[in-house]
N, C-alpha and C positions, 0 to 999 in steps of 0.2 A: 909331686904325688896326683894322682887324675884320683877325683871324690869315687867309693865306692854304697852308694847307701843302700843299692839291691842288698849288698849282705846281710841287712838288717832282718828280712826276708828267713834266711837258714834255721831263726833259734823257731821255728811256726812249722815249717818246713813239717810235716810229716801226724803236725798235731790238726793243725787248721787247715792245711791244704798240702798236697802232696804233686807232683811234677816243677816244671821250672817256675811258673809264675801263678801267683791264685788268681781266681775271680775277682772282678770287682765285692759280688756280695762276701766272698774270705776276706779279702783285703780290707772290708768295713768290719769287717768281727775282729778280725784282727788289729783294729784301731782303737774299737770301742773297750778292746780290752786292757788295752796300753793308757788311754788318754778318758774310759769310759763318764768322767766328770764335768770334764772342760767343752765349752761349749762351740756347738756344731757350725747350727745353721742361724742366723741369727739377722732381721730384719728391721729398724727402726719407720716407725707407723700407725702414727711420727714416734712415739713411746720407743723403746728397745724390746723385740718379741726375742728368745731366741732359744733354740733348742739343744741342749747337749749331747751328748756322741749316745749317749744310753738310751735319754729321749726320743733322738731320732730310731733308730735301731728298734725301740715299741714299735712306734708309727709302721717304720715302713715294716715291720717282720707280719703286723695286723693286714697293713693291704693285699702287702704279699699271698697271705690266707685269702681273704676275700678273694682275691682272684681266680687262686688257685679251686676254689668252693663251685668258682664259676664258670671252669670249662678252661682256664687257662693255662698252657701249656710249653713243654718245649719246644719249637719250633713255632709259636705259635709269634704275632706280631702284632704289640701293642705301643700305639701312637700318643703321646704326649704336645701339646702347644701351648702355649700362654711365656708370661710374663716373667721376668727374673725374679722368682717369689720361692721362699721355704719347703712351699709346697708339688713346687718342680718336679727339685729334685729328690723330695719322698718317693712323688708317683719312676721316677724314674729308677733308681736305688731298687724300688717294691716288683718292680716290674722284674726283673733282672733276678732277682729274689724269689719272684715265683718260676727262675729258670726259662721265661719269654725272650725275646726281643725289643729291645725297646726303640721308638723312631719317632724321633724328635722333628718335630717342623714350627718354622719359622710361622711365629703368628701376624707377622705382620703382612704377609702375603695372601690375594684371595680367594674365597670361599673356593672356588671352581679349582685355583690352582693347589689349595688346601685336598678337596676332593682328588684331586688327581695323583697325589703322593700315598695319598691313605689306601686309593684302588691300584696305582701301581705295588703298592709292600702289603697288601694284600689284608690289612689292618681290619677287626671287626669292635674292640676296646678301644677306648678313645680316652684321654682324659685330658679335658679346656678348660680355660680360663672364663670369665664373662662373653669377652668378645663375641666368640664361637660359638658358646653351647645351646645358643636358638638354635642355630641353623645345625649342626649336629645330627642334635636332638629330632629334628623334623631328615635328614637324612637318613637315615635307615639304618644306622649304627646299632650294633648287636646292644654295645653297654657306655653309654657316657658318664663318665665322671669328675662332675667338679672340683677344679684346685680354688674356688674363690666360695665363700661360706653363707649361705643364704642362694644361693642360684644352685637348686635340682642335687642328685646325691654329694655329699660332701666328702674330698678322703679321707678327713681324720675321721669320718664316725665311720670310717667301714672296718668287715671282720672278719675271720671265718673260723669256723672248725681248728684246733691242734690238730693235726694232721701230718705226716710225713712227707713234701715236697721233695721230687727232684731235682738237686740243685746242676746246674751246667757247666761243664770241662774248662780248662782254657781254651781250648783251642775253637769252642764254642762258638756261633757266634753273638754277639753284644747288642748290635747296636747296626741300625740303617740309617746312614749320614746323608739328605740331600742336598746337593750345593744350592747359591745361593741364588735366587734368579735365575732357577731349569724351567725351556721349555721345549716346548716338543715331546717326547721321549724320556721322563726324566730318567738320571742316573743316579740309585741307591750304594750306594760306597759300603762296601759292610767289610763293620772289622769286629776282632774275634777279641774277648775279653785278655788275651795272650798281645793285645795291637794295641793294648788299652793301657794295660797295666806295667807293659816293658817299656813304652815312651814315659814311662812317669817318671817313675826311677832310674830308668838312663838318660837324661835329661837332666835331672839333681846331678851326675858330675859335673857339673857349667857352675852351679846355684845351688850353697846352703839355704836349704830351707828347715822348720822348726816351728815344732810345736806353738809355741806362743805366737806364730806370724798368725798375720788376721789379710787375708785376701779381698781382695773385693771383687764383686762379680755386676759388670755394666753392662760388657758389650752382653745380646743377646746369648740365652745359654746355651741353646739349641744347638749354634756354633762348634765346629771342630775345637775354633782359638780354644774360645772361654771354657770349654767340658772337661777337656783336658788339662788344659796350660789355669786353672782355675777355681773346676770344682773337683774333679777328680787327683789336682796336686794334694788340695785339701787336706780330700781322709786320706788319704794315703799317708802325709803327717803331722796328722792330728790338731791342725788348725781350726779358726774357727773364718768362717763363709761370710761374710754380711752380701745382701743385696743390696743393690744401687737400682731405684727408681725409673729413674729418669737422664736420658746421655744429655741434661743440661748445666750450664756453668754453675751456677750459683746451688744447684740440686748436690752437686759430684761434690762441688769442696767442702758442704755441712756435712755430706758425709763421713771426709774424709776427715775433716775435725772431729768429728761425735764418735764416730765408730774406731780412731788410732789405726788407722789404716798401713798396713806394714811394706805390701805387695799391692801394686797398682798394676795392671796393663792393662792394654789401649791400645788405641789405632792411629794410625801419624796423624789421622786427621784431629781426633781426641786433645793431640800430646801438643800441635801446632799452635792449636788454641788456646791450651792452657798456659802454654811458654809467651804466648803473645800476650797477652795478659798482663805476667809478670814485665816481659819489657815495659810495655805500656805504664805501667806503674812505676818501674826505673828511671824513665825518662818525666816521668811526669815528678821529679824532682829535680828537673832541672839539667843542662848542660855539664857546666863543674861535677856534679855530682856523675851522673853518668860517667862520664869519660876515666873517675877513681875507680867505679863502681865497675869498669869493663876492662880497662888492665889489672884490679885483684883478678875478677873470671877469669882470665889467660891467667896470670900465675897461681891460683888454683890449680885448672888443668894443668900446667906444664908440672907443676907440684907432684898430682895425682898422676902423673902419668909417668914418672919417675921411678917415684918410691911406694906406689900401688896404698900411699897413705888418702885420708880424703876430707884436706882443710876445707872446703865450701859451706861444710855442714856446720862450723865455727861460725866462719867470715858472714855465710850469709845467715844465718841463724832467721834473723829478722822478716826478712825476706821470705825466706820460707816458713816462719810460722803467721805473716797474714796469708801468704797463698793458701794455710791451710795445704802444706809439703810436709810439715816438719815430722810425723812419726811417718814417713816414708824409710824403708828402707832401701826400697827395689822398685823402676820404674820399665816395664818391662815392653818393651813396641812389638805388635803381629801384624799380620792380616794386611802386609803392603809396605812397601818399602820407603823408607823413610830415609830424608836429605841429613846426609854427616853434620853438615852445621847444626841440627837439631839437635841429634844426640849428643855432638861434643859442646852444646850450651847446658844440657843439662848436669852433664858430669864437670861443669864449670863452677856450676853456682851452686855441688854438691850434692846432687842427687843421683844414686849409683844410676844410673841408666842403661839398659844393655835389650840390644833386640834379638828378634828371631824368625826362623823360616822353615816352613815345613805347609803342607796342604792337607786337607781333609785324607786326601787318601792316604797318608804317613798317620794318619792319627792326632794330631800332625806334626807334631816338632821332628826338624830333622838336625838342627841346630841351635846355638846358644854362644853369647855373645859369652864369657865367665868376665862378671868385675874387677878379679884380680889380674890380667892380659887383656880389654878389650880395643877393638880395630874398630873404629868409628864410620868406615868404608864398608866394611865387612856385615854381613846377615850372620858372622858366628861360626865358632867355630862345630864340626859336625860329631854329633855325638856317640859316646860307645857304640859299638854294633854296628855303626852302619856303615854300611858298603857305597860310595859315590864313586863316580864316577862324569868325563864329560867326554859328548857322541861329536860326529862332524863337525868339530872346529872350525871356526876362520880363521882368517889372518893376526886376528890378532887373537889366540890360545882361549876362543869363547865359544861354547858349543853347547846341546842340551846336554841339563843335570835328569843323569840316568839314578837309581838307588836302590837298595836291593836291602834287607833288615826285620827285626821281628816283630816292627810296629808297622810293615807296607799294609796294605789292606789283602784279601785272598783272591776279590775282583767284585763287579760290580753286581747290585741281585739281579740275578736271570736271567744276566747279558752277556750269555760264554763270548761273542765275536767283539764287541766291546771293549769288555777283558784283554780277548787274547789285544785288542792294536795298541793298548797301552802296555805292554810289556814289550820289549827286548825278546828277540831268539835267544839269549838264554839267561831268562830272568827275570833284569832288571826294569821296576817300574823308570815308563816315561813322564820326567812332572812338565811338560813344555816350559818351563823356563828355560832363560838361558843364561852361564854364567861361564865363572872360569874358579880355583881354587888356588889357594898358594904352599908355600912346603910343611907350612903350622896345620895343612887342613883346617882351612880357614875359608869361608866359602861365597864370592862375591859377585850379585845377581846384574846381571843387567835388563832384562826385560823378560817377554815373555814371547817364545815360538814365535804365536800366531799377527803377535805383534811388529815384530819386525819391521824397519823400512828400507827399501832396498832403490836408493840411490841412482842420479846418472850415473853417476862415477863406476859404479856398483860398489858403495859402501853400502856395509850397516848401518841402520840408526837406528839407535833403540827409546822407543819414544819416554817409557817411564824413566830413566834418564835424564832426558831433557825436566823433563814433571819436575822430575828431584828438585829443582833450582830455583822452582819459584817459592817453595813449600815457606820460606817464612818472609813471603811477600802479605803482607794482613791485607793488602787490596782487593787480593786475588781469592774468593772464594771456592773456587772449583778450572782446574785445568785439565784439560786434557790435548793428549796433540796426538796427532796422526799425519799418513802419509796422503796425499793424494794426486792425480793419475796427472802428469803434466804436460808430455806426450802420448797415447793411447796408441800410437804408430811401434811405439817405443816399448812403451809401460812403461813406463820410469816413473818414478815418483818426488814428489818436492812434500818441505815440511807445511805442516800446517796445523793451529793450534785452535780450540773451541773455550773460549773464557768466559767462566760465571760472572760479574764484582762482587765487592762486599758490598749487599747494598746500604750497607752502613758509614763505609768508605767514598766511597763513591754512589754519593742521591744521587745526580741530573747524569743522563745520558751521554751528553754532552763531552761533561769533565770522566765519567769514565772512559772511555776511548781514549782521551789525553794521558789518561793514567795510567791506562794498559798498554799504550802504543811503549808510554815510557819504557816501564818495565819490561818487554818485549826488547827492546831496543838496550837494557842495558844489558840482558841475561846471551842476548848474541851475541857481545861483545867476547863474553866469558866462555863459548862454544865455540866448536872445531867449525871449521869453514863450512862442515860438507851436512850439521846438525842444526844449522841455523835455522830460527822457522821463519819464513816468507810467505805466509800468509793468516792473517787474523781473522776471527767473528767471534764478536762482541754477541752471549745472549741475555734476551731479557728473561729470560727462568732457565733454574737448577735446571744440572744433566741428573736425569735418576738412579739413583744408587742403593747396592744392597743397605745388608740391614749391619753391618760393618765397615759402612761409611765406606765404597770405595763402588767408581760411576760405574754403571754398566757398560761397557764398551760398545756391546752391539747393540745395546737400543737407541742408540748417537744417531 
């Protein structure tokens, strides 16, 4: 029987909100009424500093009053940029409580890029941390508020007169999100309160969440994936949100242990590195112990598949404890394709590991693998109220994925022509992703439409499928597979790989070349004849990446 967690809202309809879905401020007030004394936003800096839900609400309302008293109204855009800290989320919610629209901006982009996004979204009020504070003060912004104490006007010192502030409706604009690495004319994805709140609750149909859960905000919170799946899910459930300061393995493991994290959301690169460390530790115990452990892992995975029980938590308790993963209830991977072998290994070790899929334009979750019935090669089961189909299918049954649903954006900010191009004539959003569905509504991705390689024999090759084959090779730090024109006259493509070796495991250039070529040959043997890599370029510096650790293909 499918879960329907959104039914909890029925008892608050007519008192806390009207209509189908509450707005984000209405949702936060509902959670405060249910779990006001529970911890809400927490950071270890270095000691534990935490706000309860009631304390967070008091700070949010004070900042909202300040914004309102300084002329911020419905329809206005207010930017927030900075590292993951509680003040960031207080600013985000305060903007919404003031009836305005939040514009989250990546704090790692250059100042000129920030300025372009701020001008595009017509922002005049900015919340920022110390890195960009001086720049924005000198840029002519009307109001600049600091997320860090001791620098300018500090967010927690703000307040304003108690006045009636007109509140947004569920169909009003909540946020404008710019995707990573925006160049040229930026496209701002417009998402409403309904987009976020519906996606938050419908995703829970495939995942049990509790107020006792502790979420970990490690990835940049301005990104749609962390914003919805960590931040908004937390405040919907009354859970605790712990902010990670650095994407460094040692710091992550310390946070996981100290904060007793139960839900850890990450991207493939992060989970690959953690798993590589665990497997290195097991291998270090010698070939006999390693062989026994691998056999037990296979047995554990089989039992879990057949019965739904998870024996790995007991069998590998000491391994998980040593890796600071013993308190984890669930790991969720998103933001890019994950190799099925990685997915399988985590589950064998006793970690309930699932993956999902979505995009900024869908707030973002469209699919999630249910723990009790997961499929290792799938990005998950389509969540309720989402209509998915594939168009322009090839001979493998692979086509472009198009979607409808309450979480789908209305369009790009003040870009009607771009918006029109993104939808089919019958109103489906074109995702740009290629894949197929099975009879149980599980989705399988093969790659991005724009990355498709067409070989001399007319075969379609999806580079992401090939890149996935390398995810467990610790010797490779980065790999990008793409087509190169082998015959300009015929315009046929062959396949090449750009590889940046792991500096730790491939210290000398000559040995790196030998190691990489051996791995390429090994993988080529597993690939179909038309998928084989024919040309390899070994790079001496890493390829540029987004803040969610995806290679910027257009920058290579």
